C-alpha positions as CSV (number, residue, x, y, z in Angstrom):
1,M,0.0,0.0,0.0
2,Q,2.8,2.4,0.9
3,V,4.4,1.8,-2.5
4,E,1.1,2.6,-4.3
5,L,0.8,5.8,-2.3
6,E,4.3,6.9,-3.1
7,A,3.7,6.1,-6.8
8,E,0.5,8.2,-6.7
9,Q,2.4,11.1,-5.2
10,R,5.1,10.9,-7.9
11,F,2.6,10.5,-10.8
12,P,-0.8,11.9,-9.8
13,R,-3.7,10.7,-12.0
14,P,-5.5,13.5,-13.9
15,R,-8.5,14.8,-11.9
16,G,-11.6,13.0,-12.9
17,A,-9.6,10.4,-14.9
18,D,-11.1,6.9,-14.8
19,R,-8.2,5.2,-16.6
20,G,-4.5,4.7,-16.3
21,A,-1.8,6.1,-18.6
22,F,-0.7,4.0,-21.5
23,V,3.1,4.4,-22.1
24,T,5.1,2.9,-25.0
25,L,8.9,2.7,-25.4
26,D,10.3,2.2,-28.8
27,G,13.8,2.6,-30.3
28,L,16.6,1.0,-32.2
29,S,18.1,-2.3,-31.0
30,A,20.3,-1.8,-27.9
31,S,18.7,1.5,-27.0
32,G,17.7,0.3,-23.6
33,K,14.0,-0.6,-23.9
34,T,14.0,-3.9,-22.1
35,T,16.1,-2.5,-19.2
36,V,14.1,0.7,-18.8
37,A,10.5,-0.4,-19.3
38,P,10.1,-2.3,-16.0
39,L,11.7,0.6,-14.1
40,V,9.3,3.1,-15.6
41,A,6.4,0.8,-14.7
42,A,7.6,0.6,-11.1
43,L,7.9,4.4,-10.9
44,L,4.4,4.8,-12.2
45,G,3.0,2.1,-9.9
46,G,1.8,0.3,-13.0
47,V,2.2,-2.8,-15.1
48,H,5.0,-3.7,-17.4
49,L,3.1,-5.5,-20.2
50,T,5.4,-7.9,-22.0
51,D,5.1,-10.0,-25.1
52,D,4.4,-13.1,-22.9
53,T,0.9,-11.8,-22.8
54,L,0.5,-13.8,-26.0
55,P,0.3,-17.5,-25.1
56,G,3.2,-19.5,-26.5
57,F,5.0,-16.3,-27.6
58,S,8.6,-17.6,-27.3
59,R,7.8,-20.8,-29.3
60,M,5.9,-19.0,-32.0
61,R,8.5,-16.3,-32.3
62,A,11.2,-18.9,-32.8
63,E,9.2,-20.6,-35.5
64,V,8.4,-17.3,-37.3
65,D,12.0,-16.2,-37.1
66,D,13.3,-19.6,-38.4
67,A,11.0,-19.4,-41.4
68,G,12.8,-16.3,-42.6
69,I,9.8,-14.8,-44.4
70,L,9.8,-11.1,-43.9
71,P,6.1,-10.4,-44.7
72,A,5.1,-13.2,-42.4
73,R,7.3,-11.9,-39.6
74,L,5.8,-8.4,-40.0
75,H,2.2,-9.7,-39.8
76,W,3.0,-11.9,-36.8
77,W,4.4,-8.9,-34.9
78,L,1.4,-6.8,-35.9
79,M,-0.8,-9.5,-34.4
80,A,1.2,-9.6,-31.2
81,N,0.9,-5.9,-30.9
82,H,-2.9,-6.1,-31.3
83,V,-3.0,-8.6,-28.4
84,K,-0.9,-6.2,-26.3
85,S,-3.2,-3.4,-27.3
86,E,-6.3,-5.1,-26.1
87,K,-4.7,-6.3,-22.8
88,A,-3.4,-2.8,-22.2
89,R,-6.9,-1.4,-22.9
90,E,-8.3,-3.7,-20.2
91,L,-5.7,-2.7,-17.7
92,V,-5.8,1.1,-18.2
93,G,-9.6,0.8,-18.0
94,S,-9.2,-0.5,-14.5
95,G,-7.1,2.6,-13.6
96,R,-3.7,1.1,-13.8
97,P,-0.8,2.7,-15.8
98,V,0.6,0.3,-18.4
99,V,4.1,0.4,-20.0
100,V,4.8,-1.5,-23.2
101,E,8.2,-1.8,-24.9
102,S,8.3,-2.2,-28.7
103,Y,4.8,-1.3,-29.9
104,F,3.6,-0.7,-33.5
105,P,6.2,2.0,-34.3
106,R,9.0,-0.6,-33.6
107,T,7.4,-3.2,-35.7
108,V,6.8,-0.9,-38.7
109,A,10.3,0.7,-38.3
110,T,12.3,-2.5,-38.2
111,H,10.5,-4.2,-41.1
112,R,10.6,-1.1,-43.3
113,A,14.4,-1.0,-42.6
114,M,14.6,-4.5,-43.9
115,G,12.7,-3.7,-47.1
116,Q,9.1,-4.5,-46.3
117,D,6.7,-1.7,-47.3
118,W,4.0,-0.8,-44.7
119,P,2.1,2.3,-43.8
120,V,3.7,4.5,-41.1
121,A,0.6,4.7,-38.9
122,Y,-1.1,3.0,-36.0
123,P,-3.8,0.5,-37.2
124,D,-7.4,1.6,-36.8
125,G,-8.9,0.7,-33.5
126,V,-5.8,0.0,-31.5
127,L,-5.1,1.7,-28.1
128,L,-3.1,4.8,-28.8
129,P,-0.4,5.7,-26.2
130,D,-0.8,8.7,-23.9
131,A,3.0,9.0,-24.0
132,A,5.0,7.4,-26.9
133,V,8.7,7.6,-26.1
134,L,11.7,7.1,-28.3
135,L,14.7,5.8,-26.4
136,E,18.0,6.9,-27.9
137,V,21.7,6.6,-27.1
138,D,24.9,7.8,-28.8
139,E,25.5,5.6,-31.8
140,R,28.9,4.5,-30.6
141,V,27.4,3.3,-27.3
142,R,24.7,1.5,-29.2
143,R,27.1,-0.3,-31.5
144,E,29.3,-1.3,-28.6
145,R,26.2,-2.9,-26.9
146,L,25.5,-4.7,-30.2
147,R,29.0,-6.0,-30.3
148,E,28.7,-7.3,-26.8
149,R,25.4,-9.1,-27.7
150,A,27.1,-10.6,-30.7
151,V,29.9,-12.0,-28.6
152,L,27.3,-13.5,-26.2
153,G,25.4,-15.0,-29.2
154,A,22.4,-12.8,-28.3
155,L,22.2,-10.9,-31.6
156,S,19.8,-12.5,-34.1
157,G,20.0,-12.5,-37.8
158,W,17.0,-10.3,-38.0
159,H,18.8,-7.6,-35.9
160,R,21.8,-7.9,-38.3
161,R,19.5,-7.5,-41.2
162,E,18.0,-4.3,-39.8
163,E,21.2,-2.6,-39.1
164,P,22.1,-1.5,-42.6
165,G,18.7,0.3,-42.8
166,V,18.6,1.9,-39.4
167,A,18.3,5.3,-41.0
168,E,14.9,4.3,-42.3
169,S,14.0,3.0,-38.8
170,S,14.9,6.4,-37.3
171,R,12.9,8.2,-40.0
172,V,9.8,6.1,-39.2
173,Y,10.1,6.8,-35.5
174,R,10.2,10.6,-36.3
175,A,7.2,10.2,-38.5
176,F,5.3,8.5,-35.6
177,G,6.0,11.6,-33.5
178,L,7.6,9.8,-30.7
179,V,9.1,11.9,-27.9
180,P,12.9,11.3,-27.7
181,V,14.7,10.6,-24.4
182,D,18.5,10.4,-24.6
183,G,20.0,7.7,-22.4
184,T,23.6,8.5,-23.2
185,G,25.7,8.9,-20.0
186,R,22.7,8.1,-17.8
187,T,22.0,5.1,-15.5
188,P,18.9,3.1,-16.3
189,G,17.2,4.6,-13.3
190,E,17.9,8.1,-14.5
191,V,16.6,7.3,-17.9
192,A,13.4,5.9,-16.3
193,E,13.0,9.1,-14.3
194,A,13.3,11.1,-17.6
195,V,10.7,9.0,-19.2
196,V,8.3,9.5,-16.3
197,S,8.8,13.3,-16.7
198,V,7.7,12.9,-20.3
199,V,4.7,10.9,-19.3
200,R,3.6,13.6,-16.7
201,R,4.0,16.3,-19.4
202,Q,2.1,14.4,-22.1
203,V,-0.7,13.4,-19.8
204,R,-1.0,17.0,-18.6
205,I,-1.2,18.2,-22.2
206,R,-3.9,15.7,-23.1
207,R,-5.9,16.6,-20.0
208,Q,-5.7,20.3,-21.0
209,E,-6.8,19.5,-24.6
210,K,-9.8,17.6,-23.3
211,E,-10.7,20.4,-20.8
212,A,-10.3,23.2,-23.3
213,P,-13.7,24.8,-24.2
214,R,-14.7,24.0,-27.7
215,E,-15.1,27.0,-30.1
216,H,-18.6,27.5,-31.5
217,H,-18.9,28.5,-35.1
């Protein structure tokens, strides 16, 4: 209970709000999404919604990746994001903040970088984020992280396939209008605090937009 009270003090819900904030973290490989997302959820007193929401996710992902068919992989990830969207909708509807790493912008960006054409837009009907964040780090730092992953055997062929086209990935992220947060020289905790500041600001802006009187013509 004390943890929940402290989280509420750090991140007050908008007055009259009956739903939690939906926060998404996207970015290039090795930008820190997986490390930072649970920290952001903890600071918000919310839920870190992972891909395991989809039953059998790990097995199906391995099968799709092994097939090596780019359009099939794109559509599979779109499907997984739709599942996360509906689960997030349910959770925020109960008043809980939800943090998702790698949402539709990530899926579209990576597959366009690999040569698959797809509209740069959220699909109709999905839950749109209240705060959509782009995690960034200095390119030298990111490449060093990728080298470390490669040494550990944790860098997939799909990641290698995207790297030559990361300029397209970055262009797509900008087109989605994600709010950048630079993690260079910061600890994961400091990055998470910076993300929470963005969330507060974005939620405040959305609240003001909803409360603003409509002009009559």
